[in-house]
N, C-alpha and C positions, 0 to 999 in steps of 0.2 A: 444453582441453575438446574432446572429440571432436565431429566433425560430427554434428548431429542429423538423423535420418531422417524425412522427411515421411510420415505415415501417415494423414492425413485428419482432418477436423473436420466439424462440421455443414455442411449443404449451403451455408449462406450465408456460411461463413467459410473461411479458408485452412487448409491442413494445418498440422501441427505437427511439430517435430523430436523424434525419440526419443533419449533419452540412452543411453549405453552402460552395460553392467553394471559394478558395482564389486565387488571382492573384499574379503575380510576385513572385514566390516562391524563398526563400532564403536558403542559406546553413547554417546549424547550426553546430558549432563546438562541438565535443564531450567534455563534462566537464571532467577535469582530477581530479578524486576523489581519494584521497590516500587510499590504502588498509588499512583495519582495522588491528590492532595488535591482533594476536591470543590470545584467552582466556582472553582478557581484556575487561571488560564492557566498552561501549562507553559513557553511560550517565554520566554526572557530578553529583557529590554527592549533591551539593547544588541546583540542578535544578530538577524540576519535569518532568519525562519523559511523553511525549505526542505523541500518535500514529496518523499519518496523512496518510490516504489512498487516492490514486488517481485512479479512474476508467477511463481509457483512451484507445485510439486505434490509430494506425498508419493510419487507414482509415478515420479518422475524421479530417477535416480541421481546426477545432477549438481546437484540442487537443495539438498541439505543444506549444502553449503559456502556457497551464496549465502544461505541462511537464517541461517547463523552471521555472515556479513558484515552482514546487516540488524540482527541483535541487537547486534553491536558498535557499529554506527553509533547505534543507539538508546540503549544503556546508557553508552557511553564518551563520546559527543558529541565526537568528535576535532577538529572544525573550530572554531577560535576565533571565527569571524565568523558562524557559522550555528547556528541551533537546528534540529537535524534532526528532522523529524516523519516517522515511518515508517508504512507500511501494507503488509501482506502479503496479497496476493490469490491465493487458490488456484484455479487453473483446473480445469475439469472434463474436458478432453479426454484426460487420462491415465486416467480412472476405468475405462475399458473394457479395460485391459490388465493385469489381475491384482489391482489394489488400488484400492478406492474411497476417495479422500481425504475424510475426514469434514468438512473445512472448504471443500470445493470448491463452486463455483457456476458455472452457465452465464453468469450476468451478468458475472462477472469475465473469462470467456473473450471475451465480447462487448466488454468494455472494452479488453482487449488487442488485439482485432481492429481497433478504432477507432484505437488507437495505431499499429498496423501500417500502416494506410492513410496516416496522417499522416507516418510516417517512410519511406514507400515501400518497405516490406519485402515480400518475396515470400510470407512465411508467418510464423505465430507460432512462438515457441520458448520453452523454459524452460531455465534461469532467466533472466528478463529484468528488468533494473532500469531504471526511468524516473525521471529527476530533474526536478522542476518541469514535467513534461509536455513538455520540450524536448530532452532527451538520453537516448538509450537504449544499453545495452550489456549484456554478459553479467554477470549479477548477482553472480557470485563475484569480480569484478575490483575489489578495493578501491582500486587506484590510479585507475582510471577514475571510481569513485564519488567519491573525494576531490576530483578535479579538477572534476567536474561540479558538486559541491556548492559548491566555492569560487567557480566562475564564477556560479552562481545566486545566491549570497549577495550579489553586487554589485548585483542588480536591486532597484529600489524596489517595494514591494508594498503592497497595501491593509492597513488596520488591521482586524483581525477580533477582535471582543470577544464572549466567550462567558460565559454564566452558566447553570449547571444547578441545578435544584431538583426533588426528587421525580422525576417522569417527564416533566419539561418542560425544554426548552433554549431560552434567549433568545439570539438572534443579531443582532449589530449590526456592519455592515461600512461603513467610511468611507474616503474618500480613495483610491478605486480608480483606479489609473493609467489613462491612455488605453488604450481596449480596444475590441474587437469585442463582439458579443453574447456573453454568457457565462452559465454555469449555476453555481448554488451547490449544492454537495454536502455531505451529512452522512454520515460513516462511523462506525460503532460498531465498535471494535477491542478485542481481548482479548489480554492478555499471559499468560505462564506456562502455555502449553498444550503438550501433548506427546501422541504416539501411539506405541504399539508396533506396528510394521508387520510383518505376517505373510506377505504375499505381494508379488509384483511386484519391481521392481528394488532396492527398499530392504528386502527381506525380512530379518527378524532385527534390524533397527535400531529404536532408540527415538529418534524425531525430536522435537526441541524447536522451539517457534515463538514469535516475538514479534509483537505488533501485528496479529494475525490478524483480518481484516475479517469481522465477523459480519453486518453489514448495510451497504449502500451505496444511498443514495437522493438524488434531487434534492429540494431544499426551496425552490427559487426560481430566478428568472431575472432578469438585468439586461441592458438594452439598451445599445447603444454610447453613448447619451446619458446614462446614469445613472452617478453616481460614488458612490452609497451604497445601502444595502439594510438592511432590518430585518425580522425575522420571529420566530415562535416555532414550535418543532417538538415534537411529542409523541414520547416515547421508548417503544418497546415492547421491554422487556428480557425475553428468554426465560428460563425457569426453569433451563436448563442452563448459562447464562452466569454466571460469578462476577462480581458487581457490583464487588467491590473491585479487580478486575483490568481493568475496562473503562475505555476512554478514548473521548472524542468528538472527532472531527476534522472541522472544517468548512473547505472550501476553495472558492475561486472559480476557474473554469477557462473559458478562451475556447473556444467551440464549434468554431471552425475550426482555429486553430493549436494548440490543446490546452495553451496556456501557462497556468501557475498564476499568478493575479494576487494571491492572498492566501491565507493558511492559518494556522490556529491550532488548539489542542486544549485540552481540559479533562477532568477526571475526571467520571464519572457519579455522581450522588447515589444 
């Protein structure tokens, strides 16, 4: 991967690296991911759930290879000890250079900037993969991904129980390991998405995406003294989201270290 060039970000955030142009663009078929069964947790009982986040953009020529790695982790589940739960967060700082990513959000750029501070990085870059909030690396590096997931699967996590019905999600979290103050997040993600890119570094390509985050919000806080949490969240499903392709991911994350203390997912009713 070529060195990314810093071109600037919002005034409160660091710059980002620009990916180099790619030649001979190819068409990428949309991965056919089966819809989640409503109200049934996806993680296997004998596996430790591990959260894998990918910061990506349709405007970055180095990102499609990382998008494919994320899809492979999601669909093939290559680690025997981990249930890999993936999220694809499309940053918005590429939008001003020729192509506006329809899935991008300033919120995801902000989340990446927080990780940048935690990892003592000089600036943001794409594609960046973060495993359980503790390890980061270039998102197209499958070897690093497998190693980070294997290491994270050894950590004890909280039990996260989810039950969705209609536009409501019940959340029950127990046995949270020793921790600092933490936030509970809810992400609504959609599979089987694609775009025909007509401008920018990926012009002429059909890009396929898995686990695209449509919404990310906080649904609660736990102090260092609490080891359990319960709440209900109202879901606001937008008309252009295909409900059969949606999944709900809930995770507990320490505010300071960014460590993931627990994570689970379920389908959206």
